[in-house]
Structure formats: structure tokens, C-alpha cells
C-alpha positions as CSV (number, residue, x, y, z in Angstrom):
1,X,0.1,0.2,0.0
2,X,2.8,2.4,0.7
3,X,4.0,2.7,-2.9
4,X,0.7,3.8,-3.6
5,X,0.9,6.9,-1.5
6,X,2.3,9.9,-3.3
7,X,3.5,12.6,-1.0
8,X,3.9,16.4,-2.1
9,X,5.8,18.6,0.2
10,X,4.7,22.4,-0.3
11,X,6.9,25.2,1.0
12,X,6.3,29.1,1.2
13,X,3.4,30.4,-0.4
14,X,0.8,28.7,-2.3
15,X,-0.6,31.2,-4.8
16,X,-1.0,32.3,-8.3
17,X,2.8,32.1,-9.0
18,X,3.5,28.8,-7.3
19,X,0.1,26.9,-8.2
20,X,1.1,26.3,-11.6
21,X,3.9,24.1,-10.5
22,X,1.7,22.2,-8.0
23,X,-0.8,21.4,-10.9
24,X,2.1,19.9,-12.6
25,X,3.1,17.7,-9.8
26,X,-0.3,16.6,-9.8
27,X,-0.5,15.6,-13.4
28,X,3.0,13.8,-12.8
29,X,1.5,11.8,-9.9
30,X,-1.4,11.0,-12.0
31,X,0.9,9.4,-14.6
32,X,2.5,7.3,-11.8
33,X,-0.8,5.4,-10.7
34,X,-0.7,6.5,-7.1
35,X,-4.0,5.9,-5.2
36,X,-3.5,8.4,-2.5
37,X,-1.9,11.9,-2.6
38,X,-0.9,13.4,0.6
39,X,-0.1,17.2,0.3
40,X,1.9,18.3,3.4
41,X,1.5,21.7,4.2
42,X,4.2,21.7,7.1
43,X,6.1,24.6,5.6
44,X,3.6,26.6,3.8
45,X,3.2,30.0,5.4
46,X,0.6,31.4,3.1
47,X,-2.0,30.4,0.7
48,X,-4.4,32.5,-1.2
49,X,-7.4,31.8,-3.4
50,X,-5.5,30.7,-6.2
51,X,-3.8,28.3,-4.2
52,X,-7.2,27.2,-2.9
53,X,-8.5,27.0,-6.5
54,X,-5.4,24.8,-7.4
55,X,-6.3,22.6,-4.7
56,X,-9.8,22.1,-5.5
57,X,-8.8,21.6,-9.2
58,X,-6.4,18.7,-7.9
59,X,-9.1,17.3,-5.9
60,X,-11.5,16.9,-8.6
61,X,-8.8,15.8,-11.2
62,X,-7.7,13.2,-8.8
63,X,-11.2,12.1,-7.8
64,X,-12.0,11.6,-11.6
65,X,-8.9,9.2,-11.7
66,X,-10.1,7.2,-8.5
67,X,-7.0,8.8,-6.6
68,X,-8.0,10.3,-3.0
69,X,-6.5,13.7,-2.1
70,X,-5.6,14.2,1.7
71,X,-3.9,17.1,3.3
72,X,-1.6,17.4,6.5
73,X,0.1,19.8,8.7
74,X,-1.8,23.0,7.8
75,X,-1.0,26.1,9.8
76,X,-3.6,28.3,11.5
77,X,-4.0,31.0,8.6
78,X,-4.5,28.1,5.9
79,X,-7.0,26.5,8.4
80,X,-8.8,29.8,8.9
81,X,-9.0,30.0,4.9
82,X,-10.5,26.2,4.7
83,X,-12.8,27.1,7.4
84,X,-14.4,30.2,5.9
85,X,-14.7,28.7,2.6
86,X,-16.1,25.3,4.1
87,X,-13.3,23.5,2.3
88,X,-12.4,21.8,5.7
89,X,-15.6,19.6,4.9
90,X,-14.3,18.6,1.6
91,X,-10.9,17.7,2.2
92,X,-9.6,15.2,4.5
93,X,-7.0,16.8,7.0
94,X,-4.7,15.1,9.3
95,X,-2.7,17.0,12.0
96,X,0.7,15.5,10.7
97,X,2.0,13.2,8.3
98,X,2.5,10.6,11.2
99,X,-1.1,10.9,12.0
100,X,-2.0,10.1,8.4
101,X,0.5,7.1,8.5
102,X,-1.1,5.8,11.5
103,X,-4.4,5.5,10.0
104,X,-3.2,4.3,6.7
105,X,-1.4,1.3,8.7
106,X,-4.5,0.9,10.7
107,X,-6.7,0.5,7.6
108,X,-4.6,-1.8,5.9
């Protein structure tokens, strides 16, 4: 199961400038055949609406390919953005990568 999980570690800002690279990462991962994509926000300090839009697009793209998108380690600013837009109800969010791994191991 482990090889079917791909981790994307983001850092800095997720905005209009960096979201294109994120979308390219998603395209590359789709071609690899992963079943779960974990986006690690540990080093992300800021995300704007463009970044959120890129995440939603990635979610839809991956779901269409029967691949799950999950998030972990979001900071306070990003968490508030998710709550204000109700995206915290759409995305499965784990407190850390370790927490995700524990759930993954317990489900296999």
C-alpha cells in the first residue's frame, strides 16, 4: 500500500505564482498510478484563493481518476481559509504526516 501513496511537500506560499508548479506535480503523480496523494503543508506559510483553487482542481482531477487527495500539517492561516470557505468539509485533513501514516497502517 505504501508505494501507492505519493507525498507532495509544499513550502513557502501557495498562490498564483506557485500553483502552476503544484498542478504540474498533480499531473505527474496521476501518470504514476498513485491511489492516494498526501499534500504536506508543514512548510507553507501562506495560501491565497489561487492556491485554494489549485487544490480544488487537483481534488476534482484526482477524484475523476479514482485517486484520493488528503492534506496534513496545515497552519492556522490556512486552516482559517479552509473554514471560511467550508473546504475543511471537502478535504480530509490530518494534523501531521505521522497521523496520516497511523490511519493508513490501521486501514490495511
